[in-house]
C-alpha positions in Angstrom: 12.6 -1.3 1.7 14.9 1.3 0.7 15.6 4.5 2.8 14.0 6.9 0.0 11.0 4.6 0.0 10.7 4.9 3.7 11.1 8.4 3.6 8.3 8.8 1.3 6.1 6.8 3.2 6.7 8.7 6.2 6.0 12.0 4.4 2.8 10.4 3.2 1.7 9.4 6.4 2.1 12.8 7.6 -0.1 14.4 5.0 -3.7 15.4 5.4 -6.5 13.1 4.3 -7.1 15.2 1.2 -3.5 15.4 0.5 -3.2 11.6 0.7 -6.2 11.1 -1.7 -4.5 13.5 -4.0 -1.4 11.6 -4.0 -3.0 8.3 -4.4 -5.0 9.4 -7.4 -1.8 10.7 -8.9 0.3 7.4 -8.5 -2.9 5.2 -9.8 -2.7 7.4 -12.9 0.9 6.6 -13.5 0.9 2.9 -12.6 -1.6 2.1 -15.2 1.0 2.6 -17.8 3.8 0.5 -16.2 4.4 -2.9 -17.7 4.4 -5.2 -14.5 5.1 -8.9 -14.6 2.0 -11.0 -13.5 2.3 -11.9 -9.8 3.3 -15.3 -8.9 1.0 -17.9 -6.9 3.5 -17.4 -3.8 3.3 -13.8 -4.2 -0.6 -13.8 -4.2 -0.7 -16.1 -1.1 1.9 -13.6 0.8 -0.1 -10.7 -0.1 -3.6 -12.3 0.8 -1.7 -13.3 4.2 -0.5 -9.8 4.9 -4.1 -8.4 4.1 -5.8 -11.1 6.5 -3.5 -10.4 9.3 -4.0 -6.5 8.9 -7.6 -7.2 9.0 -7.5 -9.4 12.1 -5.7 -6.8 13.8 -7.9 -4.0 12.9 -11.0 -6.4 14.0 -9.4 -6.8 17.4 -8.9 -3.3 18.0 -12.7 -2.8 17.7 -13.6 -5.6 20.0 
């Protein structure tokens, strides 16, 4: 991850919830017009693994 992306994410994390939602909506509007290549099988597995690990972490926090 580049320094500018890290800075952007750090700024995003410091915003209020309504501001974050506003940013997310604007980003989603813009990404719908990008021509992205399809994800490979390996990419899908990696992303699924990251999601499940995060869900496990959140679930453990509630126990």
